[in-house]
C-alpha positions as CSV (number, residue, x, y, z in Angstrom):
1,M,-17.6,-38.9,15.0
2,R,-15.0,-38.1,12.4
3,W,-16.9,-35.1,11.0
4,T,-17.8,-33.9,14.4
5,L,-14.2,-33.7,15.4
6,D,-13.2,-32.0,12.2
7,T,-15.9,-29.4,12.5
8,Y,-14.9,-28.8,16.1
9,I,-11.2,-28.3,15.4
10,A,-12.0,-26.1,12.3
11,R,-14.4,-23.9,14.2
12,R,-12.1,-23.5,17.1
13,F,-9.1,-22.6,14.9
14,L,-11.3,-20.1,12.9
15,L,-12.5,-18.4,16.0
16,T,-8.9,-18.2,17.4
17,A,-7.6,-16.8,14.0
18,V,-10.3,-14.1,13.9
19,A,-9.5,-13.1,17.5
20,V,-5.8,-12.9,16.8
21,F,-6.4,-11.0,13.6
22,A,-8.6,-8.5,15.4
23,T,-6.0,-8.0,18.0
24,V,-3.2,-7.4,15.4
25,F,-5.5,-5.1,13.4
26,A,-6.2,-3.0,16.5
27,L,-2.5,-2.7,17.4
28,I,-1.6,-1.7,13.9
29,A,-4.5,0.9,13.8
30,V,-3.3,2.4,17.1
31,V,0.3,2.7,15.8
32,N,-0.9,4.2,12.5
33,F,-3.0,6.7,14.4
34,I,-0.1,7.8,16.6
35,E,2.1,8.1,13.5
36,L,-0.4,10.3,11.7
37,L,-0.9,12.5,14.8
38,R,2.9,13.2,14.7
39,A,2.7,13.9,10.9
40,N,-0.2,16.4,11.5
41,D,2.1,19.2,12.5
42,A,0.2,21.9,10.7
43,G,-3.1,20.7,12.2
44,K,-4.9,20.6,8.9
45,A,-6.5,17.2,9.7
46,G,-9.0,16.8,12.5
47,F,-9.3,13.9,14.9
48,F,-11.9,12.0,12.8
49,Q,-9.9,12.6,9.6
50,I,-6.8,11.1,11.3
51,A,-8.8,8.2,12.7
52,A,-10.2,7.5,9.3
53,M,-6.8,7.5,7.6
54,A,-5.4,5.2,10.3
55,L,-8.2,2.7,9.7
56,L,-7.9,2.9,5.9
57,R,-4.1,2.4,6.1
58,T,-4.3,-0.6,8.5
59,P,-5.6,-3.3,6.0
60,A,-2.6,-2.8,3.7
61,V,-0.2,-3.4,6.7
62,S,-2.2,-6.2,8.3
63,I,-2.2,-8.2,5.0
64,S,1.6,-8.4,5.3
65,A,1.2,-9.8,8.8
66,A,-1.3,-12.4,7.8
67,P,1.1,-15.4,7.8
68,F,2.3,-14.5,11.3
69,T,-1.4,-14.1,12.3
70,V,-2.2,-17.6,11.2
71,L,0.9,-19.0,12.9
72,L,-0.1,-17.3,16.2
73,A,-3.6,-18.6,15.8
74,A,-2.4,-22.2,15.3
75,M,-0.1,-22.0,18.3
76,A,-2.9,-20.5,20.5
77,C,-5.5,-23.0,19.3
78,F,-3.5,-26.2,19.8
79,A,-1.9,-24.9,23.0
80,G,-5.4,-24.4,24.4
81,M,-6.4,-27.9,23.3
82,A,-3.3,-29.3,25.0
83,R,-4.1,-27.5,28.3
84,T,-7.6,-29.0,28.3
85,S,-6.1,-32.5,27.5
86,E,-8.1,-32.7,24.3
87,L,-5.0,-33.5,22.3
88,V,-4.1,-36.3,24.8
89,V,-7.6,-37.8,24.4
90,T,-7.6,-37.7,20.6
91,R,-4.1,-39.2,20.4
92,A,-5.1,-41.9,22.8
93,A,-8.0,-42.7,20.5
94,G,-5.5,-43.5,17.8
95,L,-5.7,-40.4,15.6
96,S,-2.4,-39.2,14.1
97,I,-1.2,-35.6,14.5
98,W,-1.7,-35.0,10.8
99,R,-5.3,-36.0,11.2
100,L,-5.7,-33.4,13.9
101,I,-4.2,-30.5,12.0
102,A,-5.9,-31.2,8.7
103,P,-9.0,-29.2,9.5
104,A,-6.9,-26.2,10.5
105,L,-5.0,-26.5,7.2
106,V,-8.2,-26.4,5.3
107,V,-9.4,-23.3,7.2
108,A,-6.1,-21.6,6.7
109,A,-6.2,-22.3,3.0
110,G,-9.7,-20.9,2.8
111,M,-8.6,-17.8,4.7
112,G,-5.8,-17.3,2.2
113,C,-8.2,-17.5,-0.7
114,V,-10.5,-14.9,0.9
115,A,-7.6,-12.6,1.6
116,F,-6.3,-12.9,-2.0
117,A,-9.7,-12.5,-3.7
118,I,-11.3,-9.9,-1.4
119,Y,-9.2,-8.5,1.3
120,N,-6.1,-7.7,-0.8
121,P,-8.0,-5.6,-3.5
122,V,-9.9,-3.8,-0.8
123,S,-6.7,-2.9,1.1
124,A,-5.2,-1.7,-2.1
125,A,-8.1,0.6,-2.7
126,F,-8.0,1.9,0.8
127,A,-4.2,2.6,0.5
128,S,-4.9,4.6,-2.7
129,R,-7.5,6.7,-0.8
130,V,-5.0,7.2,2.1
131,A,-2.4,8.5,-0.3
132,T,-4.9,11.1,-1.6
133,L,-5.8,12.2,1.9
134,E,-2.1,12.5,3.0
135,E,-1.5,14.7,0.0
136,K,-4.4,16.8,1.0
137,Y,-3.7,17.2,4.7
138,F,0.1,16.7,4.9
139,G,1.3,17.8,1.5
140,R,3.2,14.6,0.9
141,S,2.7,11.3,-0.9
142,S,2.8,7.9,0.7
143,S,3.9,6.3,-2.6
144,S,7.1,4.2,-2.4
145,L,8.3,6.1,-5.5
146,S,8.8,9.3,-3.5
147,V,11.4,7.8,-1.1
148,A,14.1,7.2,-3.7
149,S,17.2,9.3,-2.9
150,G,17.6,10.5,-6.5
151,G,14.0,11.4,-7.0
152,I,11.7,10.0,-9.8
153,W,12.9,10.0,-13.4
154,L,10.6,9.8,-16.4
155,R,11.4,9.8,-20.1
156,Q,9.0,11.0,-22.8
157,G,9.9,10.5,-26.4
158,A,8.7,12.5,-29.5
159,E,9.5,12.6,-33.2
160,T,11.7,15.7,-32.8
161,G,13.5,14.5,-29.6
162,H,12.8,13.5,-26.1
163,T,12.1,15.0,-22.7
164,V,13.5,13.8,-19.3
165,I,11.5,14.6,-16.2
166,R,12.8,14.5,-12.7
167,A,10.6,15.0,-9.6
168,E,11.2,14.9,-5.9
169,R,8.0,13.0,-5.3
170,A,4.8,11.9,-7.0
171,S,1.2,10.9,-6.2
172,Q,0.1,7.3,-5.9
173,G,-0.9,7.1,-9.6
174,I,2.0,9.3,-10.8
175,D,-0.6,11.8,-12.2
176,Q,0.9,14.6,-10.1
177,L,4.6,15.5,-9.6
178,W,6.2,18.0,-7.2
179,S,9.5,19.9,-7.4
180,V,10.0,19.0,-11.0
181,S,12.9,19.6,-13.4
182,I,12.3,19.1,-17.1
183,F,15.1,18.7,-19.6
184,R,14.2,18.8,-23.3
185,F,16.5,17.4,-26.0
186,G,16.2,17.8,-29.7
187,E,17.5,15.7,-32.6
188,G,20.8,14.2,-32.0
189,D,20.3,14.5,-28.2
190,R,21.0,18.2,-28.3
191,F,20.0,19.9,-25.1
192,E,17.5,22.7,-25.8
193,T,15.4,23.7,-22.8
194,R,15.3,23.4,-19.0
195,I,12.1,24.0,-17.0
196,E,11.7,24.1,-13.3
197,A,8.1,23.6,-12.0
198,G,6.7,23.5,-8.5
199,R,3.9,21.1,-9.5
200,V,3.1,19.2,-12.7
201,V,-0.3,17.6,-13.4
202,L,-0.9,14.9,-16.0
203,E,-4.0,15.7,-18.1
204,P,-5.3,13.9,-21.2
205,G,-2.5,14.2,-23.8
206,Q,-0.4,16.8,-22.0
207,W,1.4,17.8,-18.8
208,R,0.2,21.0,-17.1
209,L,3.0,22.9,-15.3
210,H,2.5,25.3,-12.4
211,D,5.0,27.8,-10.9
212,T,7.5,27.5,-13.8
213,H,10.9,29.0,-14.6
214,S,12.5,28.1,-18.0
215,W,15.9,28.5,-19.7
216,R,15.6,28.1,-23.5
217,L,18.7,27.2,-25.6
218,G,16.9,26.4,-28.9
219,A,13.7,25.5,-30.5
220,T,11.8,22.5,-29.1
221,G,9.6,21.6,-32.1
222,G,6.5,19.5,-31.5
223,M,7.3,18.7,-27.9
224,A,6.1,22.1,-26.8
225,D,2.5,21.1,-27.5
226,E,2.7,18.3,-25.0
227,M,3.3,20.7,-22.0
228,I,1.4,23.8,-20.9
229,A,2.9,26.2,-18.4
230,E,1.0,28.3,-16.0
């Protein structure tokens, strides 16, 4: 009798949680789809590309709503049992409320482990793919680094001085920068060169600059070998 009741409550809670999660997932996907449609001003992305990006973006958002999903599932599950008088019967049989919610707690813990071990890494991989697609179709990055009001600042040191890099925005992996200003300093923090570049790509051992304009005030020494202008 005990295991039968535990299995019943656990199965009912799990099915309710899956249904609530599917509903939340669908709502988030629709919102993402509408947002991407508005962002597609240039019309570079087709319907299926936007739909794919909306689906790929949804897991990263839905994982943030997982606690609320479990809360809604618990409320819906036990409210349904209350309407059918199942809670009244089990309480009349002498079972405590903690005894009733224990199976739901075990299922919720199992769902949390699955989300941490599987769903979260998958959503992160999907988010990285979405960032690449947004750069391709919309010309912008979805990385949180690109929204800073002062841009992105990087510092690169060398034996003969250091280089400070400022960019308006960056790719998800910070291997590409856009609207870049580069300031080179020699020994004693002496300012030597300023470079403006439309795009900078990180390659093995060097930065490759595109659409550059430079103002040179002095020799830059060995740092010149770390950047190639086109």
